[in-house]
C-alpha positions as CSV (number, residue, x, y, z in Angstrom):
1,M,28.8,39.9,-48.8
2,G,26.2,38.5,-51.1
3,W,23.4,36.0,-50.4
4,F,25.8,33.1,-50.8
5,P,29.7,32.7,-50.8
6,T,31.2,32.4,-54.3
7,T,34.8,31.4,-53.5
8,R,36.8,29.2,-51.1
9,D,40.0,31.3,-50.6
10,E,38.7,34.7,-49.7
11,D,37.6,35.8,-46.3
12,N,34.0,35.9,-47.5
13,G,34.2,32.4,-49.1
14,W,33.0,29.0,-47.8
15,R,34.4,28.0,-44.4
16,F,34.5,24.5,-43.0
17,D,36.1,25.2,-39.6
18,I,33.6,22.9,-38.0
19,V,34.8,20.0,-40.1
20,S,38.5,20.4,-39.0
21,H,37.3,20.9,-35.4
22,H,35.4,17.5,-35.4
23,G,38.3,15.9,-37.2
24,V,40.8,16.6,-34.5
25,F,38.7,15.3,-31.6
26,I,37.2,12.4,-33.5
27,R,40.7,11.0,-34.2
28,L,41.2,10.7,-30.5
29,L,38.0,8.8,-30.0
30,S,37.8,7.0,-33.4
31,T,37.2,3.6,-31.9
32,A,34.9,4.7,-29.2
33,V,32.8,7.2,-31.2
34,P,33.0,6.2,-34.9
35,A,30.1,8.4,-36.0
36,P,27.7,10.9,-34.4
37,Q,24.6,8.7,-35.1
38,T,25.9,5.9,-32.8
39,V,25.3,8.1,-29.7
40,L,21.6,8.6,-30.6
41,K,19.1,6.9,-28.4
42,T,16.7,5.1,-30.7
43,D,14.9,3.1,-28.0
44,R,11.6,4.6,-26.7
45,P,10.1,4.0,-23.3
46,S,7.0,1.9,-23.3
47,R,5.4,3.4,-20.1
48,L,5.7,6.4,-17.9
49,P,8.0,6.3,-14.8
50,S,6.4,5.0,-11.6
51,I,7.1,5.6,-7.9
52,K,8.6,2.7,-6.1
53,D,8.7,1.8,-2.3
54,V,4.9,2.1,-1.9
55,V,2.2,-0.4,-1.1
56,I,-1.2,-0.1,-2.7
57,V,-4.0,-2.3,-1.4
58,G,-7.6,-2.6,-2.6
59,V,-10.0,-2.2,0.2
60,H,-12.7,-4.4,-1.4
61,S,-10.9,-6.1,-4.2
62,G,-7.8,-7.3,-2.4
63,T,-5.5,-5.9,-5.1
64,H,-1.9,-5.7,-3.9
65,L,0.6,-3.5,-5.8
66,T,4.1,-2.2,-5.0
67,E,4.4,0.8,-7.3
68,L,2.4,4.0,-8.0
69,N,1.6,5.1,-11.5
70,F,2.8,8.4,-12.9
71,F,-0.6,10.2,-13.1
72,A,-1.6,8.9,-9.7
73,D,1.5,10.5,-8.3
74,V,0.6,13.7,-10.1
75,I,-2.6,13.7,-7.9
76,H,-1.1,12.5,-4.6
77,E,2.5,13.7,-4.7
78,I,3.6,10.8,-2.6
79,N,7.2,11.9,-2.1
80,Q,5.9,15.1,-0.4
81,L,4.1,13.3,2.4
82,Q,5.6,13.7,5.9
83,P,6.1,10.6,8.1
84,Y,2.8,9.3,9.5
85,E,0.8,11.8,7.5
86,F,-2.7,10.9,6.6
87,R,-4.8,12.1,3.6
88,V,-8.2,11.1,2.1
89,F,-9.0,11.7,-1.6
90,D,-12.4,11.4,-3.3
91,I,-11.9,11.0,-7.0
92,K,-14.8,10.9,-9.5
93,H,-15.1,11.3,-13.3
94,A,-15.9,14.8,-14.3
95,H,-18.2,13.4,-17.1
96,P,-19.1,9.8,-15.9
97,P,-20.3,7.3,-18.5
98,P,-24.1,6.5,-18.4
99,D,-24.9,4.0,-15.7
100,V,-27.0,0.8,-16.0
101,S,-30.5,2.1,-16.5
102,L,-34.1,0.8,-16.4
103,T,-36.5,1.1,-19.3
104,N,-39.1,2.7,-17.0
105,D,-36.7,5.6,-16.5
106,I,-36.1,4.8,-12.8
107,E,-32.6,6.0,-11.9
108,K,-30.5,3.3,-10.3
109,Q,-28.3,4.1,-7.3
110,P,-24.7,2.9,-7.7
111,Y,-23.9,-0.4,-6.1
112,D,-27.5,-1.0,-5.0
113,R,-27.7,-4.8,-5.1
114,S,-31.5,-4.8,-4.9
115,D,-31.5,-3.5,-8.5
116,T,-29.7,-6.6,-9.8
117,T,-32.7,-8.8,-9.0
118,T,-35.6,-8.8,-11.5
119,T,-38.9,-9.1,-9.7
120,T,-41.3,-8.7,-12.6
121,T,-41.3,-9.7,-16.2
122,T,-42.3,-6.2,-17.5
123,T,-39.1,-4.6,-16.2
124,T,-35.8,-5.2,-18.1
125,T,-32.3,-3.9,-17.6
126,T,-30.0,-2.8,-20.4
127,A,-26.3,-2.5,-19.5
128,T,-24.3,0.0,-21.6
129,E,-21.2,-1.3,-23.2
130,P,-17.9,0.2,-22.1
131,P,-16.9,3.2,-24.2
132,D,-14.8,2.2,-27.2
133,E,-12.3,5.1,-26.8
134,V,-8.7,5.7,-25.9
135,I,-8.3,7.2,-22.5
136,H,-5.4,9.6,-22.4
137,V,-4.3,12.6,-20.4
138,P,-3.3,15.5,-22.6
139,L,-1.1,18.5,-21.8
140,K,-2.8,21.7,-20.7
141,R,-3.2,24.1,-23.7
142,A,-1.8,27.0,-21.7
143,C,1.0,25.1,-19.9
144,A,4.5,26.5,-19.7
145,L,5.8,23.9,-22.1
146,N,3.5,24.9,-24.9
147,L,4.3,28.5,-24.3
148,V,8.0,27.8,-24.7
149,I,7.3,25.9,-27.9
150,I,5.3,28.9,-29.2
151,A,8.1,31.2,-28.2
152,S,10.6,28.9,-30.1
153,V,8.5,29.1,-33.3
154,I,8.3,32.9,-33.0
155,M,12.0,33.2,-32.5
156,T,12.8,30.9,-35.4
157,A,10.5,32.9,-37.7
158,G,12.1,36.2,-36.5
159,L,15.6,34.9,-37.1
160,F,14.6,33.7,-40.6
161,A,13.1,37.1,-41.4
162,W,16.1,38.9,-40.0
163,A,18.5,36.8,-42.1
164,G,16.5,37.7,-45.2
165,S,16.5,41.4,-44.4
166,I,20.3,41.5,-44.3
167,G,20.7,39.2,-47.3
168,D,22.3,36.2,-45.4
169,G,21.1,33.3,-47.6
170,I,23.3,30.8,-45.8
171,A,21.7,31.7,-42.5
172,M,18.2,31.3,-44.0
173,I,19.1,27.8,-45.2
174,S,20.7,26.8,-42.0
175,I,17.7,28.0,-39.9
176,A,15.3,26.1,-42.2
177,T,17.5,23.0,-42.1
178,M,17.8,23.1,-38.3
179,S,14.0,23.7,-37.9
180,L,13.3,20.7,-40.2
181,S,15.7,18.5,-38.3
182,T,14.0,19.4,-35.0
183,S,10.5,18.8,-36.5
184,L,11.4,15.4,-37.8
185,A,13.0,14.4,-34.5
186,C,9.9,15.5,-32.6
187,L,7.6,13.7,-35.1
188,S,9.5,10.5,-34.9
189,S,9.0,10.4,-31.1
190,S,5.5,11.9,-31.0
191,W,3.4,10.1,-28.4
192,K,0.6,10.4,-25.9
193,P,-0.1,8.6,-22.6
194,V,-2.8,6.0,-22.7
195,L,-4.6,4.8,-19.6
196,S,-6.0,1.3,-19.0
197,A,-9.8,0.8,-19.1
198,R,-12.1,-1.9,-17.9
199,P,-13.1,-4.2,-20.7
200,T,-16.6,-4.7,-19.3
201,S,-19.3,-2.6,-17.6
202,A,-20.4,-5.3,-15.2
203,E,-21.3,-4.0,-11.7
204,V,-18.5,-4.4,-9.2
205,P,-17.8,-3.1,-5.6
206,P,-16.2,0.3,-5.1
207,G,-12.5,0.5,-6.1
208,D,-11.3,2.2,-2.9
209,I,-7.6,1.7,-2.2
210,V,-5.1,2.5,0.6
211,I,-1.6,3.7,-0.3
212,S,1.2,3.2,2.3
213,T,4.6,4.9,1.8
214,R,8.0,3.9,3.1
215,N,7.8,6.5,5.9
216,R,4.5,5.1,7.0
217,A,2.3,7.8,5.6
218,M,-1.1,6.6,4.4
219,V,-3.5,7.8,1.7
220,V,-7.1,6.5,1.4
221,V,-8.7,6.9,-2.0
222,H,-12.5,6.6,-2.5
223,C,-13.2,6.0,-6.2
224,T,-14.9,3.6,-8.6
225,E,-13.3,0.5,-10.0
226,E,-13.0,2.3,-13.4
227,I,-10.8,5.0,-11.9
228,T,-8.8,2.4,-10.0
229,R,-8.1,0.6,-13.2
230,E,-7.1,3.9,-15.0
231,L,-4.9,5.4,-12.3
232,Y,-3.6,2.6,-10.1
233,S,-3.9,-1.0,-11.0
234,G,-3.6,-0.6,-14.8
235,T,-0.5,0.4,-16.8
236,E,0.1,3.8,-18.4
237,N,1.4,3.0,-21.9
238,C,3.2,5.4,-24.2
239,R,1.3,5.2,-27.6
240,Y,3.6,6.5,-30.3
241,R,2.4,8.0,-33.6
242,L,5.0,6.0,-35.6
243,S,6.2,2.4,-35.4
244,D,9.9,1.6,-34.8
245,R,11.1,1.5,-38.5
246,P,9.6,4.9,-39.5
247,H,10.8,6.3,-36.2
248,R,14.4,5.3,-36.9
249,A,14.3,6.5,-40.5
250,L,13.0,10.0,-39.4
251,L,15.6,10.1,-36.6
252,G,18.4,9.3,-39.0
253,T,17.2,11.9,-41.5
254,S,17.0,14.4,-38.6
255,T,20.6,13.6,-37.7
256,V,21.8,14.2,-41.2
257,L,20.0,17.6,-41.4
258,L,21.4,18.5,-38.0
259,M,25.0,17.9,-39.2
260,A,24.3,19.9,-42.4
261,S,22.9,22.8,-40.4
262,V,26.0,22.9,-38.2
263,V,28.2,23.2,-41.2
264,L,26.0,25.9,-42.7
265,F,25.9,27.8,-39.4
266,S,29.7,28.2,-39.6
267,N,29.3,30.0,-43.0
268,C,26.7,32.5,-41.7
269,G,27.6,36.1,-41.1
270,W,28.8,37.2,-37.7
271,T,25.5,38.9,-37.0
272,M,23.4,35.9,-37.6
273,Q,25.9,33.5,-35.8
274,T,25.6,35.7,-32.7
275,A,21.8,35.9,-32.9
276,I,21.3,32.2,-33.5
277,G,23.8,31.4,-30.6
278,V,22.0,33.6,-28.1
279,S,18.6,32.3,-29.2
280,Y,19.9,28.7,-28.8
281,M,21.1,29.4,-25.2
282,I,17.8,31.1,-24.3
283,L,15.7,28.2,-25.6
284,N,17.9,25.6,-23.8
285,I,17.6,27.5,-20.5
286,L,13.8,27.6,-20.9
287,Y,13.5,23.9,-21.9
288,W,15.7,23.0,-18.8
289,A,13.8,25.3,-16.4
290,V,10.3,24.3,-17.3
291,P,10.3,20.6,-16.2
292,L,12.6,21.5,-13.2
293,L,10.6,24.4,-11.8
294,M,7.1,23.9,-12.9
295,D,4.6,21.7,-11.0
296,R,3.4,18.6,-12.9
297,R,-0.2,19.5,-12.1
298,D,0.3,22.7,-14.1
299,T,1.5,20.7,-17.1
300,W,-0.9,17.8,-17.4
301,D,-4.6,18.3,-17.9
302,M,-6.3,16.2,-15.2
303,S,-9.8,17.7,-15.8
304,R,-11.1,14.2,-16.6
305,Y,-11.3,13.8,-12.8
306,V,-13.0,15.7,-10.0
307,I,-10.6,15.5,-7.0
308,S,-11.3,16.5,-3.5
309,Q,-8.8,16.2,-0.6
310,R,-9.3,16.2,3.2
311,G,-7.6,15.0,6.4
312,A,-8.7,12.5,9.1
313,A,-12.2,12.7,10.4
314,F,-11.1,12.8,14.1
315,S,-8.5,14.8,15.9
316,P,-5.3,12.9,16.9
317,S,-5.5,11.3,20.3
318,R,-1.8,12.0,21.0
319,P,0.3,15.1,20.1
320,K,3.0,13.0,18.6
321,A,2.3,11.3,15.3
322,S,2.7,7.5,15.1
323,F,2.0,4.6,12.9
324,T,-0.7,3.3,15.2
325,Q,-2.6,6.6,14.9
326,T,-2.3,6.7,11.1
327,L,-3.4,3.1,10.8
328,W,-6.4,3.7,12.9
329,Y,-7.3,6.7,10.7
330,A,-7.2,4.4,7.7
331,V,-9.3,1.7,9.4
332,Q,-11.8,4.4,10.5
333,E,-12.0,5.7,6.9
334,T,-12.4,2.3,5.2
335,K,-14.5,0.6,7.8
336,R,-12.6,-2.6,7.0
337,T,-9.4,-4.3,8.2
338,E,-8.8,-7.2,5.7
339,W,-6.6,-4.9,3.6
340,V,-4.1,-4.6,6.5
341,A,-3.2,-8.3,6.3
342,T,-3.3,-8.2,2.4
343,G,-0.7,-5.4,2.3
344,K,1.2,-6.7,5.3
345,L,1.0,-3.3,6.8
346,A,0.9,-4.4,10.4
347,P,2.8,-7.1,12.3
348,A,1.3,-10.6,11.8
349,S,0.5,-11.5,15.4
350,P,-2.7,-12.4,17.2
351,W,-2.3,-9.3,19.4
352,W,-2.3,-6.9,16.5
353,D,-5.3,-8.8,15.1
354,R,-7.1,-8.1,18.4
355,W,-6.1,-4.4,18.2
356,L,-7.5,-4.3,14.6
357,E,-10.8,-5.8,15.8
358,E,-11.0,-3.2,18.6
359,A,-10.1,-0.4,16.2
360,L,-12.9,-1.5,13.8
361,A,-15.4,-1.6,16.6
362,N,-14.5,1.9,17.7
363,C,-14.6,3.6,14.3
364,E,-17.2,6.1,15.4
365,N,-15.9,6.5,19.0
366,V,-14.2,9.9,19.2
367,A,-12.9,9.2,22.7
368,W,-11.1,5.9,21.8
369,D,-7.3,6.1,22.0
370,P,-5.7,3.7,19.5
371,V,-2.2,4.2,21.0
372,E,-3.4,3.3,24.5
373,A,-5.2,0.3,23.2
374,K,-2.1,-0.9,21.3
375,D,0.1,-0.5,24.4
376,R,-2.5,-2.5,26.4
377,W,-2.5,-5.4,23.9
378,M,1.3,-5.3,23.7
379,A,1.6,-5.5,27.5
380,M,-0.6,-8.5,27.5
381,A,1.5,-10.1,24.8
382,V,4.7,-9.5,26.8
383,Q,3.1,-10.9,30.0
384,T,1.8,-14.0,28.1
385,S,5.2,-14.6,26.6
386,K,6.8,-14.5,30.0
387,E,4.3,-16.9,31.4
388,Q,4.8,-19.3,28.5
389,M,8.6,-19.1,29.0
390,A,8.3,-19.7,32.7
391,A,6.0,-22.7,32.1
392,A,8.4,-24.1,29.5
393,A,11.3,-23.7,31.9
394,T,9.4,-25.5,34.6
395,T,8.6,-28.4,32.2
396,R,12.2,-28.7,31.3
397,R,13.3,-28.8,34.9
398,Q,10.7,-31.5,35.6
399,T,11.5,-33.7,32.6
400,A,15.2,-33.2,32.2
401,P,17.4,-35.9,33.9
402,A,19.6,-34.6,36.6
403,L,23.3,-34.4,35.8
404,V,25.5,-34.2,38.9
405,G,29.1,-34.8,39.8
406,D,31.3,-37.0,37.5
407,E,28.3,-37.8,35.3
408,A,27.9,-34.1,34.4
409,E,31.6,-33.6,33.7
410,H,31.6,-36.7,31.5
411,W,28.6,-35.5,29.6
412,F,30.1,-32.0,29.0
413,N,33.4,-33.5,27.8
414,A,31.5,-35.9,25.5
415,V,29.5,-33.1,23.9
416,Y,32.6,-30.9,23.4
417,A,34.5,-33.8,21.8
418,A,31.6,-34.6,19.5
419,V,31.3,-31.0,18.4
420,Q,35.0,-30.9,17.6
421,E,34.4,-33.6,14.9
422,I,31.9,-31.5,12.9
423,P,33.8,-30.6,9.6
424,R,34.4,-27.0,8.8
425,G,31.7,-25.5,6.6
426,K,29.1,-27.9,8.0
427,V,26.4,-27.7,10.7
428,T,24.4,-30.2,12.7
429,S,21.6,-30.0,15.3
430,Y,21.6,-30.4,19.1
431,G,19.4,-33.4,18.7
432,H,21.8,-35.1,16.3
433,I,24.8,-34.6,18.7
434,A,22.6,-36.2,21.5
435,L,21.8,-39.0,19.1
436,L,25.5,-39.6,18.3
437,L,26.2,-39.8,22.0
438,G,23.5,-42.4,22.6
439,E,21.2,-40.0,24.4
440,P,18.6,-39.0,21.9
441,K,16.4,-37.4,24.6
442,R,19.0,-34.9,25.7
443,P,19.2,-32.2,22.9
444,R,18.5,-29.5,25.5
445,Q,21.4,-30.6,27.6
446,V,23.6,-30.3,24.5
447,G,22.6,-26.7,24.3
448,V,23.3,-26.1,28.0
449,C,26.8,-27.5,27.5
450,L,27.5,-25.2,24.6
451,K,26.0,-22.2,26.5
452,H,28.5,-22.8,29.3
453,L,31.5,-23.5,27.1
454,P,34.6,-21.8,28.7
455,G,36.1,-18.9,26.9
456,S,39.1,-19.2,24.6
457,D,41.4,-17.8,27.2
458,S,40.5,-20.5,29.7
459,A,42.9,-23.1,30.9
460,N,40.4,-25.9,30.5
461,Y,41.0,-28.6,28.0
462,F,37.8,-27.7,26.1
463,H,37.2,-24.1,25.4
464,A,35.7,-21.8,22.7
465,G,39.1,-21.7,20.9
466,N,39.1,-25.4,20.1
467,V,35.3,-26.4,20.2
468,P,33.5,-25.1,17.1
469,W,30.3,-24.2,19.0
470,Q,29.0,-22.2,16.0
471,R,28.4,-25.4,14.0
472,V,25.5,-26.5,16.1
473,V,22.0,-25.2,15.4
474,N,18.4,-26.3,16.1
475,A,16.6,-29.0,14.1
476,R,15.1,-26.4,11.7
477,G,18.4,-24.9,10.9
478,M,17.8,-21.8,13.0
479,V,20.5,-20.1,15.1
480,S,19.5,-20.2,18.7
481,H,19.8,-17.1,21.0
482,R,22.0,-18.2,23.9
483,G,22.6,-14.7,25.1
484,P,22.7,-11.0,24.0
485,G,24.4,-10.9,20.5
486,S,25.2,-14.6,20.5
487,A,23.1,-15.3,17.4
488,Q,24.9,-12.6,15.4
489,R,28.3,-13.8,16.5
490,Q,27.4,-17.4,15.6
491,A,26.1,-16.3,12.1
492,D,29.3,-14.3,11.5
493,A,31.5,-17.3,12.5
494,L,29.6,-19.6,10.2
495,R,29.9,-17.1,7.3
496,D,33.7,-17.0,7.9
497,E,33.6,-20.7,7.2
498,G,31.7,-20.4,4.0
499,V,28.3,-21.3,5.3
500,D,25.4,-19.3,3.7
501,V,23.4,-17.8,6.6
502,A,20.1,-16.1,5.7
503,E,18.5,-13.4,7.8
504,D,14.7,-12.7,7.8
505,A,12.9,-9.4,8.5
506,M,12.7,-10.3,12.2
507,G,16.5,-10.7,12.5
508,E,16.3,-14.5,12.8
509,F,19.2,-16.4,11.2
510,S,18.8,-19.7,9.4
511,I,21.0,-22.3,7.4
512,D,19.9,-24.6,4.7
513,L,20.5,-28.0,6.3
514,G,20.0,-29.7,2.9
515,K,23.1,-28.0,1.7
516,F,25.3,-27.5,4.8
517,G,23.9,-30.2,7.1
518,W,26.1,-32.9,8.6
519,F,24.2,-35.9,9.9
520,P,26.4,-39.1,10.0
521,S,25.2,-42.3,11.7
522,V,28.3,-42.4,13.9
523,L,31.1,-40.1,14.8
524,P,34.2,-40.2,12.6
525,S,36.3,-41.2,15.6
526,E,34.1,-44.2,16.3
527,R,34.4,-45.4,12.7
528,E,38.2,-45.7,13.2
529,E,37.6,-48.0,16.1
530,M,35.2,-50.3,14.2
531,G,36.1,-53.2,11.9
532,V,35.7,-53.1,8.1
533,S,32.4,-55.0,8.1
534,D,30.9,-52.7,10.7
535,V,32.0,-49.6,8.7
536,D,30.5,-51.0,5.5
537,E,27.2,-51.7,7.2
538,I,27.1,-48.2,8.6
539,D,27.9,-46.7,5.1
540,E,25.0,-48.7,3.7
541,M,22.7,-47.3,6.4
542,D,23.9,-43.7,5.7
543,E,23.3,-44.2,2.0
544,G,19.9,-45.6,2.7
545,G,19.0,-42.7,5.0
546,H,20.1,-40.1,2.5
547,S,18.5,-41.6,-0.6
């Protein structure tokens, strides 16, 4: 066989088996895949992937974020943290920019507010401008990915030389075409990550932050505001070498060269086809294994930062890890508690606020037990709640009118009959039922009646099967808790009727009274007993009340 085929009919002539192979399968998918270039992804990501389900709070700045940037996760490896684990990081610039300096060569200490006040006219301060440079994190020169690329270049050069040594000109052209196609595709998508930078060099407080994960692990980071802007609060953009139009042009050219190289490969000699196929499989395995098996810290050059890691300053007070213990470690490390409320990292209650105050006061107390203190405050909260409920019950007994005998039975029946008139898909309040019955001061008695409504299997005239008890809520649209699981059953019954029932983080159910509320001036049954003039007058009152 010579350098190039000279005929089409002989065994050593031109072959286009790849064309017929594509033709058979493309006919089956002609409408779905009209051409290979349609499956190419021309869109390029604008930023690096971030980690969700985290809360980032600025200790001094009050910044509140809900995602962790890519390079910050390279440092912290958030997904590797165990539940309730606590870590502390100190991050500094390896080569920090020059600080604000004095003309008399007196070195300023960072964040020393006394330096910001000029006491004499002979001393002046000169603030350096922020560096006008692009901040980016490059790949390590000796990383595995670069080694694979070098190996790929060497293998390509070796295949090209081998093809020349055996006189396979088609193989040489196909290898060159495939290499050019790959180079153009890589050039079209060439990019580097760019970090955010502070636009000013004004003096600001430290940029310390606290990171809380979904499994309640916490990380405290001590750093400057410049580092916070670069790694946490700023965005990591992908800066591409080419704009969209040149990118698409090069990608299209690369596709054409790729298809040409596939056709040329089918005309190579058997030896080169085998060598190229084996090389292709080896390189694909390497490119697949590198990102899967290699640590990201072995790939990206983070030498811009000096990073030190440590654990909590004190030993745990309890053998079993807990959120309370972890939260105290963070308070102890930051010496502040405002960030807890900013990030909503603890329940919003006065008792937790008191625990935070006590935790802050005991930051240097090795013997203080945060879990015992939390249990003590929670016990006080439970006791206070019981006392308040008992006092409220006493007040209700003292202020509620007594219902005895026939009067009580008449009241129960009136409430049940009024509730039966609430339309399906609507709700009203206990107070409005009492108002419709002419007893506006008895909303609590309405609730008592519904709480003691007989079951649906009862022989009573009114029972749960014919009295839609679920359609009565409190004046704020909240579902009341009449007993264990009653609120959930009421919410489910309302949803079956088409009422939208919202549930908050505390498990409380609520209904939008503006949309599903039913507040007539009189009961529908009483309208039928009135004359035409009375009904018109009531309608005017209803319209006026709802306008």
